[in-house]
N, C-alpha and C positions, 0 to 999 in steps of 0.2 A: 286814361283808358288802358286796359291790360290785355295783352294777348295770351291765350294759354295753349300750350302745345301738349298734346298727349303722344307718346311713342311707346312702343313695346319692344323689349328685346327677347323675344321667344317666351312670353309669359305663360304660354300653355305647356304644361309638362305632358309628356307622352307616357301614358301608363298602360300596362297590359290588359287591365280591365276594360279598356276601350275597344279591344279587339276579341275578347274572349267570347266563345259560344258557351253560355251559361248551362246548357244542356249537355254538354260534351260527355259528362259522366254516364249518361244514360244512352249514349249512342256508340255502335261498335266503331272503333277506330279502323279505318281502311289503310293499314301499314303499306307503305311503298307506292301509293297513289300519287301521280304527279298532278292531280287536280288541287288547286289552292284551297278550295273549301274543305277538302279531305285533310290536307296538311293542317289547316287551321283547327279543325276538329281534333285531330291527334294532339296538337301541340296545347290546345285548350285543355284536353284530358290530362295532359302531362303536367301542365301548369297547376291545375286544381289538386291533382294527386300529390305533386311534390310539395305544394304548399301545405297540405294537411300533414303530409310526414315531416316537414321541417318544423311546423308548430309543435307537433307531438314530441319529436326529438329534443327540441329546444326545452320544452317544459319539463321533460324527463331528465335531461342533464342539469338543469337549474336545481331540481329537488335533490340531487345528490351531492351538490357542490357545497363547500364551505364558502362563508361570507366573501373572503378576499376573492377566491375563484370565480364566485357569482358576479362580483364587480367587474373583473376582468373580461368575464365572457360577455356581460352586457355591453361594455365598451367596444368589444371585438364586434359584436353584433351590429351596433349602431354604424360603426366604421364600414362593415361589410355592406349594409343597406345602401350607404351613400356610394361606395365603389360600384356595386351592382346597378344601381340606377344610372350611374354615369357611363358605365361601359355598355349597358343595353340601349340606352338612348342614343350613344353614339352609333352603335350598329344600325339602329333605326334610321338615323339622320343620313348615313351612307347610302341607304337605299330609297330615301326620300323621293317621292314622285313615282317610285315603281309599286307595282302590286304586292311585291315580295316584302315590303318594309314591315308589315305586321307580323309576318312569318319570322323575319329575322329578330324582330323584338321579342316574341313569345319564346322562340328557341333560345335566345340568350338568357331569359329568365329561367327557363327550365333547366339549362345546364348549369347555371349559376347556383339554383337552389340544390340540384343533387350534389355538387361539390360541397356545399355547406352542410348538407346533411352528413355527408361522409366525414367532414371535419368535426361535426358535433358529436358523432358516434366514437370518435377517437380522442375527444377532448376530456382530460384528466385534471 
């Protein structure tokens, strides 16, 4: 007879898409509102806009680079994605249990993407 034990070490990854308002681009953001729903709409909008800009900037930069620089940028991008996920997940976990956790997660992703966009614009 065999005993089978199942256990999990946080097997569920927290991703911003779990908390996004998909219609955020069609809603006017209420800047400065203290309401969590408004904050999430603003952050969702920022997330979706920065995601679009990041992808556009990355593609534009890759078109202009020579092969060696493309490989370096690709490697850098992969490392950045891992660091971003770890950092933002950590911020979410610090607020776990609170209603602010999704806001911290989305805000982290938006800030990280904006920094990466600036990095890509200056990458030569």
